[in-house]
C-alpha positions in Angstrom: 7.8 -12.1 -2.5 10.9 -12.4 -4.6 11.6 -8.9 -5.9 11.1 -5.5 -4.2 11.6 -2.3 -6.2 12.3 1.0 -4.3 12.1 4.3 -6.2 14.9 6.7 -5.1 15.5 10.3 -6.1 17.6 11.4 -3.1 14.7 13.1 -1.2 13.8 12.4 2.4 10.8 10.5 1.2 13.0 8.3 -0.9 15.1 7.5 2.2 11.9 6.5 4.0 11.1 4.2 1.1 14.6 2.6 1.3 14.1 1.9 5.0 10.8 0.2 4.4 12.0 -1.7 1.4 15.1 -2.9 3.2 13.0 -4.1 6.2 10.6 -6.0 4.0 13.3 -7.4 1.7 15.3 -8.7 4.7 12.3 -10.2 6.4 11.1 -11.9 3.2 14.6 -12.7 1.8 13.6 -10.9 -1.3 15.9 -9.4 -4.0 16.1 -5.6 -3.6 16.0 -3.4 -6.7 16.6 0.3 -6.5 15.5 2.5 -9.4 17.2 5.9 -9.3 14.8 8.1 -11.2 15.6 11.3 -13.0 12.7 13.3 -14.6 14.2 13.5 -18.0 14.0 16.9 -19.8 15.9 17.4 -23.0 18.3 20.3 -22.7 19.9 22.3 -25.4 23.5 21.4 -24.4 26.1 19.2 -26.0 25.0 15.5 -25.7 28.3 14.2 -24.3 28.3 16.8 -21.5 24.7 16.0 -20.7 25.4 12.3 -20.5 28.4 12.9 -18.3 26.3 15.1 -16.0 23.6 12.4 -15.8 26.2 9.7 -15.0 27.6 11.8 -12.2 24.2 12.4 -10.8 23.3 8.7 -10.8 26.6 8.0 -9.0 25.7 10.5 -6.3 22.3 9.0 -5.9 23.6 5.4 -5.6 26.3 6.5 -3.2 23.4 7.8 -1.0 21.6 4.5 -1.4 24.6 2.6 -0.3 24.9 4.7 2.8 21.2 4.4 3.6 21.2 0.6 3.1 24.3 0.2 5.3 25.9 -2.6 3.2 22.7 -4.4 2.1 23.0 -5.7 -1.4 20.8 -4.2 -4.1 20.5 -4.2 -7.9 21.1 -0.8 -9.5 18.8 0.6 -12.1 19.1 4.0 -13.8 15.9 5.5 -15.0 15.3 8.7 -17.0 11.9 9.5 -18.2 9.5 12.4 -18.6 7.2 10.4 -16.3 8.8 9.0 -13.1 5.7 6.9 -12.4 5.8 5.3 -15.8 9.5 4.6 -15.5 9.0 2.8 -12.2 6.0 0.9 -13.4 7.7 -0.3 -16.5 10.8 -1.4 -14.6 8.7 -3.3 -12.2 6.9 -5.1 -15.1 10.2 -5.8 -16.9 11.9 -7.2 -13.8 8.8 -9.1 -12.5 8.8 -7.1 -9.2 6.2 -8.1 -6.7 6.2 -4.8 -4.8 7.1 -1.2 -5.5 8.0 0.9 -2.4 7.8 4.7 -2.5 8.0 7.4 0.1 5.5 10.2 1.0 5.8 13.8 -0.3 7.3 16.5 1.9 3.9 18.2 1.7 2.3 15.5 3.8 2.0 15.5 7.6 5.0 14.1 9.5 4.4 10.5 10.4 1.6 10.0 7.9 1.5 8.5 4.4 0.9 10.9 1.5 2.1 9.6 -1.8 2.2 12.9 -3.8 1.6 13.4 -7.5 4.1 10.8 -8.7 2.8 8.3 -6.1 -0.8 8.9 -7.1 0.0 8.2 -10.7 1.8 5.0 -9.8 -1.0 3.9 -7.5 -3.4 4.3 -10.4 -1.6 2.1 -12.8 1.2 0.0 -11.2 1.5 -3.6 -12.4 2.1 -5.0 -8.9 1.4 -4.1 -5.2 2.6 -0.7 -4.0 3.7 0.2 -0.5 4.0 3.8 0.7 6.2 4.7 3.7 5.0 7.5 6.1 6.9 10.8 6.0 9.8 10.6 8.5 9.8 6.8 8.6 13.6 6.6 8.1 14.0 8.5 11.4 11.9 6.2 13.5 14.0 4.7 16.3 12.2 1.3 16.0 10.3 -0.4 13.3 8.9 -3.9 13.6 6.7 -6.1 11.4 4.9 -7.9 14.1 1.3 -6.7 13.5 -0.3 -6.6 10.1 -3.8 -5.1 9.6 -6.1 -6.0 6.7 -9.0 -3.9 5.5 -11.7 -6.5 5.0 -15.4 -6.3 4.0 -15.9 -9.6 2.1 -15.6 -8.1 -1.4 -13.2 -9.8 -3.9 -10.8 -6.9 -3.6 -10.6 -7.3 0.2 -10.1 -11.0 -0.2 -7.0 -10.3 -2.3 -5.8 -8.1 0.5 -6.4 -10.9 3.0 -4.5 -13.4 0.9 -1.5 -11.0 0.7 -1.8 -10.2 4.4 -1.8 -13.9 5.3 1.2 -14.5 3.1 3.1 -11.7 4.7 2.2 -12.8 8.2 3.3 -16.3 7.6 6.7 -15.2 6.2 7.2 -12.5 8.9 5.8 -14.4 11.8 3.4 -11.6 12.4 -0.1 -11.5 13.9 -3.1 -10.3 11.9 -5.9 -7.9 12.6 -8.9 -8.1 10.2 -10.7 -4.7 10.3 -14.2 -4.1 8.9 -16.0 -0.8 9.2 -19.8 -0.5 9.4 -20.6 2.7 7.5 -22.8 5.4 9.0 -26.4 4.7 8.0 -28.0 7.7 6.2 -31.2 8.5 8.0 -34.1 10.3 6.4 -37.2 11.6 8.3 -39.2 8.7 6.9 -36.7 6.1 8.3 -36.3 7.5 11.9 -37.1 4.9 14.5 -37.3 1.2 14.4 -36.7 0.7 10.7 -33.5 2.8 10.7 -32.2 1.1 13.8 -33.0 -2.3 12.4 -31.1 -1.6 9.2 -28.0 -0.5 11.2 -28.2 -3.7 13.3 -28.5 -5.8 10.2 -25.3 -4.1 8.8 -23.4 -4.8 12.0 -24.5 -8.4 11.9 -23.5 -8.7 8.3 -20.0 -7.4 8.9 -19.6 -9.5 12.0 -20.4 -12.6 10.0 -18.1 -11.5 7.2 -15.2 -11.1 9.7 -15.9 -14.4 11.4 -16.1 -16.2 8.1 -12.8 -14.7 7.0 -10.8 -15.4 10.2 -12.0 -19.0 10.2 -10.0 -19.5 6.9 -6.8 -18.0 8.3 -4.1 -20.7 9.0 -3.3 -20.5 12.7 -6.3 -18.3 13.3 -5.4 -18.0 17.0 -3.0 -15.2 16.0 -5.7 -13.3 14.1 -8.0 -10.8 15.7 -11.1 -9.3 14.2 -12.1 -5.7 14.7 -15.5 -4.2 13.9 -15.5 -0.4 13.8 -18.3 2.0 12.8 -18.2 5.4 11.0 -16.3 6.7 8.0 -14.3 3.7 6.6 -11.2 5.7 5.6 -11.0 7.5 8.9 -11.6 4.4 11.0 -8.9 2.4 9.1 -6.4 5.3 9.4 -7.1 5.6 13.1 -6.3 1.9 13.5 -3.0 2.5 11.9 -1.4 3.5 15.2 -1.8 -0.2 16.4 -0.3 -1.6 13.2 3.2 -2.1 11.7 1.6 -2.5 8.2 -1.9 -2.0 6.7 -2.9 -4.0 3.6 -5.8 -2.8 1.5 -7.4 -3.8 -1.8 -7.7 -1.8 -5.0 -10.9 -0.5 -6.6 -13.2 -3.2 -7.9 -13.0 -2.2 -11.5 -10.3 -1.0 -14.0 -7.4 -2.7 -15.7 -6.6 -6.3 -14.5 -3.4 -6.8 -12.5 -3.2 -3.1 -11.9 -3.4 -1.0 -8.7 -6.3 1.4 -9.0 -7.4 3.5 -6.1 -11.0 4.0 -5.0 -12.4 6.5 -2.6 -11.6 4.7 0.6 -8.2 3.4 -0.3 -7.2 6.8 -1.8 -8.1 8.6 1.5 -6.3 5.9 3.6 -3.2 6.5 1.5 -3.3 10.2 2.6 -3.8 9.7 6.3 -2.6 6.4 7.7 0.3 6.6 10.3 1.7 3.3 9.3 3.1 1.9 6.0 0.3 0.9 3.6 0.4 -1.7 0.9 -2.3 -1.5 -1.9 -2.8 -4.9 -3.6 -3.7 -4.9 -7.4 -6.7 -6.6 -8.9 -6.3 -10.3 -9.8 -6.2 -11.5 -13.3 -9.2 -13.7 -12.7 -11.3 -11.9 -10.0 -14.0 -13.8 -8.2 -17.5 -12.5 -8.0 -19.5 -12.1 -4.8 -22.6 -10.1 -5.7 -24.3 -10.5 -2.4 -21.3 -9.4 -0.3 -20.7 -6.5 -2.8 -24.2 -5.3 -2.5 -24.2 -5.4 1.3 -20.7 -4.2 1.9 -21.1 -0.5 1.2 -17.8 0.4 2.9 -15.6 -1.5 0.5 -11.9 -0.6 1.2 -11.1 0.8 -2.3 
């Protein structure tokens, strides 16, 4: 990872994003970009006075950034747009950023991720991976990057998440936890009994084989652990977040190439996880795995 962009508007959530962006940038020796974003609304005042007021506000924002980063170097970018998400996405594309880091909204639960309206728009169209810091993250006494979780089910989207998680683990010296979730099996009166139980067993076996196959490809697999949970995929992944320093999850399996696009599971995880979450965009040349896609009904995203 060479460039990390942090969106900053002076809010507590933006300070959480700075803390996470700084930690990731330092660990990966990446260039840190800070985009101070002002939601631009044309005002009926004299243009020169307006520009002066904007300049003063940017200076205040970047003074706060400097204090939060405690001397860390960063590249300053001033953004004014009617759409904050669009401005951040365009800057990331123009600068070739590998990751955009944002904070959670104040409406979210303390200690949990919750991207808010701007974050939701960004997550549904960003040109690169997006990380969301939990609310209150900047006030945590300790933050490490020693354990990275990967939501994995064998689909192409989860394979991209695995690739990103492996890369992060190698650069950070972290251990990996590959997490698959066997979904609850819908049971109708006609399927009660052996048939229903047999189907559930087959699903468990399938996901166990998927995990075993994935971990066998991880370099230094001795530091990788596989976890097979059951139940609601989003709830299970979020619950595992208490054991993780970072959770990596894939995007939805359709939509614009090279864009983040949330699906049902990833969207719910992004509202409930207690650890920072990175959503990886679709690849420009996605692979196909029809058998895994058909069987893996709990696709993370």
